[in-house]
Residue frames as a rotation matrix with the C-alpha (Angstrom) as fourth column:
UNK 1
0.948 0.027 -0.316 98.82
-0.218 -0.669 -0.711 94.34
-0.230 0.743 -0.628 108.22
UNK 2
0.577 -0.758 0.303 101.88
0.813 0.570 -0.121 93.42
-0.081 0.316 0.945 106.15
UNK 3
0.486 -0.494 -0.721 104.98
-0.017 -0.830 0.557 95.63
-0.874 -0.258 -0.412 106.24
UNK 4
-0.348 -0.621 0.703 106.10
0.696 0.331 0.637 94.53
-0.628 0.711 0.317 102.78
UNK 5
-0.217 0.202 -0.955 106.08
-0.509 -0.858 -0.066 97.04
-0.833 0.472 0.289 99.94
UNK 6
0.626 0.503 0.596 104.27
0.246 0.598 -0.763 95.90
-0.740 0.624 0.251 96.83
UNK 7
-0.287 -0.738 0.611 106.20
0.829 0.128 0.544 95.68
-0.480 0.662 0.576 93.54
UNK 8
0.315 0.481 0.818 103.96
0.826 -0.563 0.013 98.39
0.467 0.672 -0.575 92.06
UNK 9
0.988 0.052 -0.148 104.79
0.128 -0.812 0.570 100.81
-0.090 -0.582 -0.809 94.85
UNK 10
0.246 -0.969 -0.022 108.52
0.376 0.075 0.924 100.02
-0.893 -0.236 0.383 94.67
UNK 11
-0.266 -0.352 0.897 108.62
0.957 0.017 0.290 100.60
-0.117 0.936 0.333 90.93
UNK 12
0.650 0.567 0.506 106.70
0.612 -0.785 0.094 103.88
0.451 0.249 -0.857 91.30
UNK 13
0.947 -0.285 -0.146 109.12
-0.078 -0.648 0.758 105.25
-0.311 -0.706 -0.636 93.92
UNK 14
0.374 -0.864 0.336 112.25
0.721 0.499 0.482 103.85
-0.584 0.062 0.809 92.25
UNK 15
0.558 -0.332 -0.760 114.88
-0.472 -0.881 0.039 106.07
-0.683 0.337 -0.648 90.63
UNK 16
0.850 -0.266 0.455 116.37
0.516 0.595 -0.616 105.20
-0.106 0.758 0.643 87.25
UNK 17
0.144 -0.903 -0.405 120.11
0.425 -0.313 0.849 105.96
-0.894 -0.295 0.338 87.16
UNK 18
0.968 0.114 0.225 121.15
0.252 -0.401 -0.881 108.52
-0.010 0.909 -0.417 84.57
UNK 19
0.615 -0.788 -0.034 124.76
-0.707 -0.570 0.418 108.97
-0.349 -0.233 -0.908 85.73
UNK 20
-0.555 -0.807 0.202 126.08
-0.652 0.573 0.497 105.55
-0.517 0.144 -0.844 84.69
UNK 21
0.640 0.749 -0.170 124.95
-0.673 0.439 -0.595 103.35
-0.371 0.496 0.785 81.81
UNK 22
-0.331 -0.657 0.677 126.32
-0.062 0.731 0.680 100.04
-0.941 0.183 -0.283 80.63
UNK 23
0.458 0.411 -0.788 126.36
-0.800 -0.196 -0.567 99.62
-0.387 0.890 0.239 76.85
UNK 24
-0.299 -0.513 0.805 126.82
-0.163 0.858 0.487 96.18
-0.940 0.014 -0.340 75.24
UNK 25
-0.510 0.097 -0.855 126.97
-0.860 -0.023 0.510 95.24
0.030 0.995 0.095 71.56
UNK 26
0.060 0.661 0.748 124.19
-0.501 0.668 -0.550 92.73
-0.863 -0.342 0.372 70.95
UNK 27
0.435 0.123 0.892 124.40
0.631 0.665 -0.399 92.08
-0.643 0.736 0.211 67.21
UNK 28
-0.043 -0.463 -0.885 126.46
-0.476 -0.769 0.425 93.31
-0.878 0.440 -0.188 64.28
UNK 29
0.530 0.170 0.831 125.99
0.642 0.559 -0.524 92.83
-0.553 0.812 0.188 60.55
UNK 30
-0.469 -0.690 0.551 127.53
0.882 -0.330 0.337 94.49
-0.051 0.644 0.763 57.51
UNK 31
-0.175 0.526 0.832 124.71
0.501 -0.680 0.535 97.08
0.848 0.511 -0.145 57.61
UNK 32
0.432 0.434 0.790 124.04
-0.450 -0.655 0.606 97.81
0.781 -0.618 -0.088 61.29
UNK 33
-0.685 -0.537 -0.492 125.07
0.235 0.476 -0.847 97.27
0.690 -0.696 -0.200 64.88
UNK 34
0.447 0.887 0.113 122.63
0.006 -0.129 0.992 96.81
0.894 -0.443 -0.063 67.77
UNK 35
-0.739 -0.669 0.083 123.35
-0.027 -0.093 -0.995 97.82
0.673 -0.738 0.050 71.37
UNK 36
0.399 0.726 -0.560 121.64
0.680 0.176 0.712 97.11
0.615 -0.665 -0.423 74.67
UNK 37
-0.493 -0.516 0.700 121.91
-0.175 -0.730 -0.661 99.95
0.852 -0.448 0.270 77.16
UNK 38
0.112 0.394 -0.912 121.42
0.710 0.610 0.350 99.28
0.695 -0.687 -0.212 80.85
UNK 39
-0.289 -0.134 0.948 120.58
-0.469 -0.843 -0.262 101.56
0.834 -0.521 0.181 83.79
UNK 40
-0.828 -0.024 -0.560 120.42
0.448 0.571 -0.688 100.60
0.337 -0.821 -0.462 87.45
UNK 41
0.132 0.930 0.342 117.16
0.008 -0.346 0.938 101.01
0.991 -0.121 -0.053 89.34
UNK 42
-0.853 -0.494 -0.167 117.41
0.224 -0.059 -0.973 102.38
0.471 -0.867 0.161 92.90
UNK 43
0.329 0.926 0.185 114.88
0.103 -0.230 0.968 102.65
0.939 -0.300 -0.171 95.71
UNK 44
0.242 -0.177 0.954 114.90
-0.859 -0.496 0.126 103.55
0.451 -0.850 -0.272 99.39
UNK 45
-0.542 -0.451 -0.709 116.73
0.044 0.827 -0.560 101.16
0.839 -0.334 -0.429 101.68
UNK 46
0.496 0.868 0.038 114.20
0.009 -0.049 0.999 100.29
0.868 -0.495 -0.032 104.41
UNK 47
0.368 -0.433 -0.823 117.03
0.897 0.399 0.191 99.96
0.246 -0.808 0.535 106.94
UNK 48
-0.557 -0.645 -0.523 118.30
0.713 -0.694 0.097 103.54
-0.425 -0.319 0.847 106.56
UNK 49
0.424 0.805 -0.415 116.38
0.488 -0.589 -0.645 106.79
-0.763 0.071 -0.642 106.10
UNK 50
0.472 -0.287 -0.833 119.01
-0.512 -0.859 0.006 108.49
-0.717 0.424 -0.553 103.94
UNK 51
-0.632 -0.773 0.051 120.22
-0.440 0.412 0.798 105.63
-0.638 0.482 -0.601 101.74
UNK 52
0.473 0.683 -0.557 119.07
-0.871 0.268 -0.411 103.95
-0.132 0.680 0.721 98.57
UNK 53
-0.236 -0.519 0.822 119.68
-0.264 0.848 0.460 100.39
-0.935 -0.109 -0.337 97.47
UNK 54
-0.711 -0.084 -0.698 119.98
-0.702 0.122 0.701 98.72
0.026 0.989 -0.146 94.08
UNK 55
-0.127 0.757 0.640 116.75
-0.442 0.535 -0.720 96.86
-0.888 -0.375 0.267 93.31
UNK 56
0.428 0.283 0.858 117.18
0.544 0.677 -0.495 95.99
-0.721 0.679 0.136 89.63
UNK 57
-0.727 -0.632 -0.268 118.00
0.095 -0.478 0.873 97.16
-0.680 0.610 0.408 86.14
UNK 58
0.573 0.810 -0.122 116.19
-0.011 -0.141 -0.990 98.49
-0.819 0.569 -0.072 83.11
UNK 59
-0.510 -0.748 0.425 117.25
0.394 0.236 0.888 97.85
-0.765 0.620 0.174 79.52
UNK 60
0.578 0.579 -0.575 116.69
-0.350 -0.461 -0.815 99.43
-0.737 0.673 -0.064 76.15
UNK 61
-0.012 -0.531 0.847 117.86
0.687 0.611 0.393 98.56
-0.726 0.587 0.358 72.64
UNK 62
0.580 0.177 -0.795 119.07
-0.378 -0.806 -0.456 100.76
-0.721 0.565 -0.401 69.79
UNK 63
0.457 -0.372 0.808 120.49
0.786 0.595 -0.171 100.26
-0.417 0.713 0.564 66.31
UNK 64
0.115 -0.486 -0.866 123.14
-0.342 -0.838 0.425 102.25
-0.933 0.247 -0.263 64.48
UNK 65
0.939 0.174 0.298 122.99
0.239 0.295 -0.925 102.19
-0.249 0.939 0.235 60.69
UNK 66
0.136 -0.991 0.008 126.59
0.640 0.094 0.763 101.86
-0.756 -0.099 0.647 59.47
UNK 67
-0.174 -0.169 0.970 126.00
0.948 -0.295 0.119 103.85
0.266 0.940 0.212 56.28
UNK 68
0.310 0.422 0.852 124.24
0.266 -0.899 0.348 106.89
0.913 0.119 -0.391 57.77
UNK 69
-0.775 -0.593 -0.219 125.51
0.295 -0.032 -0.955 106.54
0.559 -0.805 0.200 61.38
UNK 70
-0.230 0.788 0.571 121.91
-0.696 -0.544 0.469 107.23
0.680 -0.290 0.674 62.47
UNK 71
-0.999 -0.035 -0.039 120.87
0.007 0.650 -0.760 105.73
0.052 -0.759 -0.649 65.80
UNK 72
-0.222 0.973 -0.061 117.32
-0.531 -0.068 0.844 104.39
0.818 0.220 0.532 66.04
UNK 73
-0.614 0.108 0.782 115.62
-0.743 0.253 -0.619 103.39
-0.264 -0.961 -0.075 69.27
UNK 74
-0.599 0.356 -0.717 114.27
-0.276 0.748 0.603 99.85
0.751 0.559 -0.350 68.82
UNK 75
0.200 0.627 -0.753 113.09
0.683 0.461 0.566 99.18
0.702 -0.628 -0.336 72.37
UNK 76
0.162 -0.106 0.981 112.66
-0.403 -0.915 -0.032 102.10
0.901 -0.390 -0.191 74.76
UNK 77
-0.766 -0.397 -0.506 113.92
0.355 0.395 -0.847 101.76
0.537 -0.828 -0.162 78.30
UNK 78
0.323 0.925 -0.200 110.95
0.669 -0.074 0.740 101.85
0.670 -0.373 -0.642 80.66
UNK 79
0.606 -0.010 -0.795 111.18
0.693 -0.483 0.535 105.07
-0.389 -0.876 -0.285 82.65
UNK 80
-0.534 -0.842 -0.079 113.47
0.651 -0.469 0.597 106.88
-0.539 0.267 0.799 80.18
UNK 81
0.600 0.796 0.074 110.96
0.702 -0.480 -0.526 109.60
-0.383 0.368 -0.847 79.36
UNK 82
0.804 -0.273 -0.529 112.47
-0.396 -0.909 -0.133 112.01
-0.444 0.316 -0.839 76.87
UNK 83
0.915 -0.402 0.018 115.06
0.303 0.659 -0.688 109.44
0.265 0.635 0.725 75.75
UNK 84
0.703 -0.664 0.255 117.89
-0.709 -0.681 0.184 110.98
0.052 -0.310 -0.949 77.78
UNK 85
0.226 -0.622 0.750 119.59
-0.377 0.654 0.656 107.64
-0.898 -0.431 -0.087 78.48
UNK 86
0.636 0.060 0.769 119.18
0.621 0.552 -0.556 106.53
-0.458 0.832 0.314 74.86
UNK 87
0.932 -0.275 0.235 120.79
-0.055 -0.750 -0.659 109.76
0.357 0.602 -0.714 73.65
UNK 88
0.473 -0.791 0.389 123.68
-0.823 -0.240 0.514 109.43
-0.313 -0.563 -0.765 76.12
UNK 89
0.263 -0.348 0.900 124.32
0.020 0.934 0.356 105.79
-0.965 -0.076 0.252 75.17
UNK 90
0.741 0.052 0.670 124.17
0.643 0.235 -0.729 106.34
-0.195 0.971 0.141 71.40
UNK 91
0.872 -0.463 0.158 126.40
-0.393 -0.855 -0.338 109.42
0.292 0.233 -0.928 71.63
UNK 92
0.352 -0.757 0.551 128.95
-0.659 0.217 0.720 107.46
-0.664 -0.617 -0.423 73.68
UNK 93
0.389 -0.172 0.905 129.04
0.464 0.885 -0.031 104.66
-0.796 0.432 0.424 71.07
UNK 94
0.908 -0.038 0.418 129.54
0.368 -0.404 -0.837 107.20
0.201 0.914 -0.353 68.24
UNK 95
0.698 -0.678 0.231 132.41
-0.712 -0.692 0.124 108.89
0.076 -0.250 -0.965 70.11
UNK 96
0.267 -0.583 0.767 134.03
-0.346 0.685 0.641 105.57
-0.900 -0.436 -0.019 70.94
UNK 97
0.628 0.023 0.778 133.77
0.627 0.577 -0.523 104.47
-0.461 0.816 0.348 67.30
UNK 98
0.921 -0.295 0.254 135.39
-0.062 -0.755 -0.653 107.72
0.384 0.585 -0.714 66.15
UNK 99
0.517 -0.741 0.429 138.19
-0.826 -0.300 0.478 107.26
-0.225 -0.601 -0.767 68.69
UNK 100
-0.066 -0.567 0.821 139.05
-0.352 0.783 0.513 103.56
-0.934 -0.255 -0.251 68.13
UNK 101
-0.625 -0.236 -0.744 137.96
-0.753 -0.067 0.654 103.19
-0.204 0.969 -0.136 64.49
UNK 102
-0.666 0.498 -0.555 135.35
0.040 0.767 0.641 100.46
0.745 0.405 -0.530 64.97
UNK 103
0.298 0.858 0.417 132.18
-0.552 -0.201 0.809 99.83
0.778 -0.472 0.414 66.97
UNK 104
-0.587 -0.604 0.540 133.04
-0.773 0.220 -0.595 98.81
0.241 -0.766 -0.596 70.54
UNK 105
-0.522 0.367 -0.770 131.99
0.268 0.928 0.260 95.49
0.810 -0.070 -0.582 72.00
UNK 106
0.407 0.598 -0.691 131.17
0.882 -0.061 0.467 97.19
0.238 -0.799 -0.552 75.30
UNK 107
-0.608 -0.550 0.572 131.49
0.294 -0.826 -0.481 100.66
0.737 -0.125 0.664 76.79
UNK 108
-0.057 0.570 -0.820 130.07
0.996 -0.024 -0.086 102.77
-0.069 -0.821 -0.566 79.57
UNK 109
0.035 0.151 0.988 128.59
0.212 -0.967 0.140 106.23
0.977 0.204 -0.066 79.81
UNK 110
-0.022 -0.053 -0.998 129.52
1.000 0.018 -0.023 107.98
0.019 -0.998 0.053 83.05
UNK 111
0.172 0.159 0.972 128.57
0.258 -0.960 0.111 111.48
0.951 0.232 -0.206 84.10
UNK 112
0.859 0.289 0.422 129.64
-0.227 -0.524 0.821 113.56
0.459 -0.801 -0.384 87.05
């Protein structure tokens, strides 16, 4: 019997980070700006009962219309049921834009 965990089981047990999100500008035109938002994926560390380890990342994509400032989810992040990470990332970009006067190249949402 193999002691390896299958990818399906690992992905089922894995936790998608909601406390820290990377946000990177992917494309900008005169009409819109697209952002990739990235969350780390954590799972149990087989060496320690009380620790988790980073096993990957998940990504999503959203667009902000420059005229209306409306954010639209173009590619949902797998595991982001309810769009909580999308909402946090798009809100962070809007706040950063209001603060610096233009859309940021990169930023980060951090909570806690």
